[in-house]
N, C-alpha and C positions, 0 to 999 in steps of 0.2 A: 548410853555407853560413853565413858570418858575417852576422848580421842585427844592425843597429844601430838603436836606438830611443832616444827621449828620454822619460823618465818623466813622466807627467801628474801625479804626486804631488810629485816633488822637482825636476824639470827636469834631472836628472842623465842624461847620455848613457851608455848601456851597450851592449856588444856581446855577443851570445850565439851560439855555434855550434849551429845547429839543422839537423835533417835535413829541409831544404826545398829546392825547386828554384827557379830564377829564374822559371819558368813559373807556379809556385804564387804567388810574390810578386806577379807581374803580375796574376794573377787576384784576389789580395787587394786590390791597389790599385784594381781595377775592381769590387769586390764590390757596392757600392751600386747602381751602374748595372746590373749583371748580376743583382742579387737573390740573391747567394750569401752563405751564412753562413760564418764562419771555421771552424766545425766541419766543414763540407763540403769546404773547400779543404785543410785540414790535419787529416784524421781520425786520423792516426797520432800526432799530438803530444798531450802531456799538457795538461790544462787550464791549468796555470801557464805552459806555453810559449806557448799561444795567447794568454793574457792579456798576455804580454810583447810579442807581435807587435801586438796591439790597442792597448795603452796604454803600453808601455815599462816597466811595473812589473815588477821582478824578484821572485821568490819571497821573498827575504830582505827586500826593502823592504816587500812586502805584509804579511809576518808582523810586522815591526817596527812598522809604522804601525797595524795593526789590533789587535795585542796591547796596545799602549799605550792605545788607545781603550777597550778592554774594561776595563782597570784603572781608567781615569778614570770610567767609567759607574757 
């Protein structure tokens, strides 16, 4: 399923094709009310895919942002 998110780092809108169902996305939208963790809703996804669902940050954006930060430190 195509999932579109806006990055909390850059504000850029990105779409990823992820192995998720509409039911899982509805559970995700209600996770705070239901007390569910993203790992419980999407146990089959890699951490970077769950991060994208949570924050909209892509693996490439994550690497670019934090590798630059390490160089500056």
